C-alpha positions as CSV (number, residue, x, y, z in Angstrom):
1,M,0.1,0.3,-0.5
2,L,3.0,2.2,0.8
3,I,6.3,2.5,-1.5
4,D,9.2,4.6,-0.1
5,A,10.8,6.6,-2.6
6,T,14.4,4.3,-2.7
7,T,12.3,1.2,-3.6
8,L,10.7,3.2,-6.4
9,R,13.9,5.0,-7.8
10,Q,14.9,1.1,-8.1
11,N,12.0,-0.2,-10.2
12,L,11.0,2.7,-12.0
13,S,12.4,1.4,-15.5
14,R,10.3,-1.5,-14.7
15,S,8.1,-2.1,-17.4
16,D,5.6,-3.4,-14.8
17,C,5.7,-0.4,-13.0
18,V,3.3,2.4,-13.8
19,V,3.5,5.7,-12.1
20,F,0.7,8.3,-12.1
21,D,1.0,12.0,-10.9
22,C,-2.4,13.0,-9.1
23,R,-1.0,16.7,-7.9
24,H,-4.3,18.6,-7.5
25,D,-5.6,22.0,-6.0
26,L,-9.4,22.6,-4.9
27,A,-9.0,25.7,-5.1
28,D,-7.5,26.1,-8.0
29,C,-8.2,22.4,-11.0
30,R,-5.8,23.9,-13.6
31,R,-2.6,23.6,-11.0
32,G,-2.0,19.6,-11.2
33,A,-1.6,20.0,-15.2
34,K,0.7,22.6,-14.6
35,V,3.1,21.2,-12.1
36,Y,3.0,18.5,-13.7
37,R,4.7,19.8,-16.8
38,E,7.3,22.0,-15.4
39,G,8.4,18.4,-13.4
40,H,7.5,14.9,-12.3
41,L,8.6,11.8,-11.9
42,P,10.2,10.1,-14.8
43,G,8.0,8.7,-17.0
44,A,5.1,9.1,-14.3
45,Y,1.3,9.7,-16.1
46,F,-0.9,12.5,-15.4
47,A,-3.9,11.6,-13.7
48,S,-6.5,14.5,-13.0
49,V,-8.7,14.0,-10.3
50,E,-11.3,16.3,-11.7
51,M,-11.5,14.4,-15.0
52,E,-9.5,10.5,-14.5
53,L,-10.9,10.3,-11.1
54,S,-13.8,11.4,-10.9
55,G,-17.5,10.6,-12.6
56,V,-20.1,13.0,-14.0
57,K,-21.4,15.4,-11.8
58,T,-25.2,15.8,-11.8
59,G,-25.3,19.0,-9.5
60,A,-26.9,16.1,-6.9
61,N,-23.8,13.9,-6.6
62,G,-21.2,15.4,-4.7
63,R,-18.2,17.3,-6.3
64,H,-15.9,14.4,-7.5
65,P,-18.6,11.7,-8.4
66,L,-17.4,7.8,-8.3
67,P,-15.9,8.0,-12.1
68,D,-17.8,5.0,-14.4
69,A,-15.9,2.0,-14.0
70,A,-15.2,1.1,-17.7
71,A,-14.0,4.5,-18.2
72,F,-11.7,4.2,-15.3
73,T,-10.9,1.1,-16.5
74,A,-10.5,2.1,-20.0
75,F,-7.7,5.2,-19.0
76,L,-5.6,2.7,-17.2
77,N,-5.4,0.1,-20.1
78,A,-4.2,3.3,-21.8
79,H,-1.7,3.6,-20.1
80,G,-0.2,0.0,-19.9
81,V,-2.1,-0.8,-16.7
82,T,-2.7,-5.0,-16.4
83,A,-3.4,-7.3,-13.5
84,E,0.6,-7.9,-12.6
85,T,1.6,-4.1,-12.7
86,Q,2.8,-2.5,-9.9
87,I,0.6,0.8,-10.1
88,V,2.4,4.1,-7.9
89,A,0.4,7.3,-7.0
90,Y,1.4,10.2,-5.7
91,D,1.1,13.7,-4.9
92,D,2.7,16.9,-2.8
93,V,0.8,17.2,-0.2
94,G,0.7,13.8,1.5
95,G,-1.5,11.5,-0.4
96,Q,-4.1,13.8,-0.4
97,Y,-4.9,12.9,-4.0
98,A,-3.0,10.0,-4.8
99,A,-5.3,7.8,-1.8
100,R,-7.9,8.5,-4.2
101,L,-6.3,6.7,-7.1
102,W,-5.4,3.9,-4.6
103,W,-9.0,3.4,-3.8
104,L,-10.4,3.9,-7.2
105,V,-7.9,0.5,-8.5
106,R,-8.9,-1.4,-5.8
107,W,-12.4,-0.8,-6.1
108,L,-11.9,-2.4,-9.3
109,G,-10.2,-5.2,-8.3
110,L,-7.1,-4.6,-8.6
111,T,-4.1,-5.1,-5.5
112,R,-1.0,-4.0,-6.9
113,V,-1.3,-0.5,-5.9
114,A,1.1,1.7,-3.6
115,V,1.2,5.2,-2.4
116,L,4.5,7.0,-3.0
117,D,5.4,7.3,1.1
118,G,6.3,11.1,1.2
119,G,5.1,11.7,-1.8
120,L,6.8,14.2,-4.3
121,P,8.5,16.8,-1.6
122,K,10.1,13.3,0.3
123,W,11.4,12.0,-3.9
124,I,12.8,15.5,-4.0
125,A,14.6,16.0,-0.7
126,E,16.2,12.2,-0.9
127,G,17.6,14.0,-4.5
128,N,15.7,12.3,-7.3
129,P,15.2,13.4,-10.1
130,L,11.9,14.7,-12.0
131,S,12.0,15.2,-15.4
132,I,10.0,17.2,-17.9
133,E,9.5,14.8,-20.5
134,M,6.1,13.7,-21.6
135,P,5.8,10.3,-21.6
136,T,3.5,8.2,-24.5
137,P,1.0,5.9,-23.1
138,R,1.5,2.2,-23.8
139,P,-2.7,1.2,-24.7
140,T,-1.4,-2.7,-24.0
141,G,-3.4,-2.9,-20.6
142,C,-5.5,-5.6,-20.3
143,V,-7.5,-4.6,-17.2
144,I,-11.4,-6.2,-16.8
145,A,-13.7,-3.8,-15.0
146,R,-14.6,-5.4,-12.1
147,P,-15.9,-3.3,-9.2
148,D,-16.3,-3.9,-5.6
149,A,-19.9,-2.9,-4.4
150,T,-18.7,-3.8,-1.0
151,R,-16.0,-0.8,-1.2
152,V,-19.0,1.9,-1.8
153,R,-21.8,3.3,0.5
154,S,-24.9,5.3,-1.0
155,A,-26.1,8.0,0.4
156,A,-29.4,6.4,1.1
157,D,-27.1,3.4,2.3
158,V,-25.3,6.3,5.0
159,L,-28.5,7.7,6.2
160,A,-30.1,4.0,7.0
161,G,-26.8,3.5,8.7
162,T,-27.0,6.0,10.7
163,V,-30.7,5.8,11.9
164,N,-30.5,2.2,12.5
165,G,-27.3,1.9,14.0
166,S,-25.7,-0.5,11.8
167,R,-22.7,1.9,10.0
168,C,-19.9,4.1,12.0
169,V,-18.9,7.1,9.6
170,V,-15.9,8.6,10.1
171,D,-15.6,12.3,8.2
172,A,-11.9,13.2,7.1
173,R,-12.4,17.0,7.0
174,A,-10.8,19.5,9.3
175,P,-12.1,19.4,13.2
176,E,-13.5,23.2,12.3
177,R,-15.2,22.7,9.3
178,F,-16.5,19.2,10.9
179,R,-17.8,21.1,13.8
180,G,-19.7,23.7,11.1
181,E,-17.9,26.8,12.5
182,V,-16.8,27.5,8.9
183,E,-17.0,25.9,5.6
184,P,-14.7,27.0,2.7
185,I,-16.0,25.2,-0.2
186,D,-19.3,23.7,0.3
187,P,-22.5,26.2,0.6
188,V,-24.2,24.6,3.9
189,A,-21.6,23.8,7.1
190,G,-21.7,21.0,9.9
191,H,-21.5,16.8,9.2
192,I,-23.9,13.4,9.3
193,P,-25.3,13.0,12.4
194,T,-23.8,10.3,14.1
195,A,-20.4,10.8,12.5
196,L,-16.9,10.4,14.2
197,N,-14.1,12.7,13.1
198,R,-10.5,11.9,12.2
199,F,-8.8,14.4,10.1
200,F,-6.8,13.1,7.8
201,K,-3.7,14.7,8.1
202,S,-3.5,12.9,12.0
203,N,-2.4,10.3,10.0
204,L,1.0,11.5,8.7
205,Q,4.3,12.9,10.1
206,A,6.0,15.7,9.6
207,D,7.5,14.5,6.8
208,L,4.7,13.4,5.0
209,T,5.0,9.8,5.0
210,M,2.2,7.3,6.9
211,R,2.7,7.3,10.5
212,A,3.6,3.7,11.9
213,P,1.0,1.1,11.7
214,A,0.8,-0.2,15.2
215,E,-0.1,3.9,16.6
216,L,-2.4,4.3,13.7
217,R,-3.9,0.8,14.8
218,R,-4.4,2.3,18.4
219,E,-5.9,5.9,17.9
220,F,-8.2,4.0,15.3
221,E,-9.6,1.2,17.5
222,A,-9.8,3.7,20.6
223,M,-11.9,5.9,18.1
224,L,-14.2,3.5,16.8
225,G,-15.1,1.5,20.2
226,G,-16.5,-1.5,19.7
227,W,-16.8,-0.9,15.3
228,R,-15.8,-3.6,13.5
229,P,-13.8,-2.2,10.1
230,D,-16.6,-3.3,8.0
231,Q,-19.2,-1.2,9.4
232,V,-17.2,1.8,9.2
233,V,-18.1,4.6,6.1
234,H,-15.4,7.1,5.6
235,Q,-16.4,10.0,4.0
236,C,-14.9,14.0,3.9
237,G,-16.0,16.9,1.3
238,S,-16.1,14.9,-1.7
239,G,-14.7,11.7,-1.1
240,V,-11.0,12.5,-1.5
241,T,-9.4,13.1,1.7
242,A,-11.1,9.8,3.1
243,C,-9.3,7.8,1.1
244,V,-6.6,8.7,3.7
245,N,-8.3,7.6,6.2
246,M,-8.5,4.4,4.8
247,L,-5.5,3.6,3.5
248,A,-4.2,4.2,7.5
249,M,-6.6,1.9,8.5
250,E,-6.0,-0.4,6.0
251,H,-1.8,0.3,6.9
252,A,-2.9,-0.4,10.7
253,G,-4.0,-3.9,9.5
254,L,-8.0,-2.8,9.9
255,G,-9.6,-3.7,6.0
256,G,-12.8,-3.7,4.8
257,S,-14.4,-0.4,5.4
258,A,-16.1,1.9,2.9
259,L,-16.4,4.9,0.9
260,Y,-19.1,7.1,0.7
261,V,-18.0,8.7,-2.4
262,G,-20.7,11.5,-2.6
263,S,-20.0,12.5,1.0
264,W,-21.1,16.5,2.3
265,S,-21.0,17.5,-1.0
266,E,-23.4,15.2,-2.2
267,W,-25.5,15.2,1.5
268,I,-26.5,18.3,1.5
269,A,-27.7,18.8,-1.8
270,D,-31.4,17.0,-0.7
271,P,-32.3,19.2,2.0
272,A,-34.5,16.8,3.5
273,R,-31.0,14.8,4.7
274,P,-30.2,15.5,8.0
275,I,-27.4,17.8,9.1
276,A,-25.8,18.0,13.0
277,R,-23.2,20.7,14.5
278,G,-20.7,21.1,17.2
């Protein structure tokens, strides 16, 4: 699930290693492609959070809806991905966007996918090179779309689960957004009733690498109490940073949780859904 810069550098030239640059900025959707052109890991392809890692927006399904499984599979195939390919995703903010690609790949049923631990800052800090060369895609992939429905929860699933007590929702947004004190992105502040708050940055060390599995496991188990991982549904503002919490749980040996992809931005699109604050 995680790969360090040294290991990636040693395997970067292998034909069975495909790297995706997932850099993005929620406030400037053009930034990712811009900084990619200015310098990226040698051989890395660009994966747009707004395009390849998201589906068509309807106004009621959140800011980063689940992409069509066939379309995302076609994207992987166009870049030479097979069932045996080692996929690596990276960004420059601690996995906030790379984890989205990690989760999507696993949703399709592939397991050989990792996030570059520490991302681009760690790669550069260790003296590794960047490139401005645009690699030519290799349309030789043979991935077949087999999306795993158990990894996804809908708004209806979440609502029913919080009402009947069968689901534990974990919100990855910053505490002040969770409490509804500020809301810099979405038009309504607050959180899903009964949700717990685990800011995704709590999983990271100062150098943006993931904290030790044992530490993460202790903290998640303390927060979840008696909830099993397969009862946990992760969400955030739009189903992106929530993937960091999912990655952290998997890293800690707590696999089996699901993602509410639409997250808060979809939840508030229906005024009938309940909202909590504080």
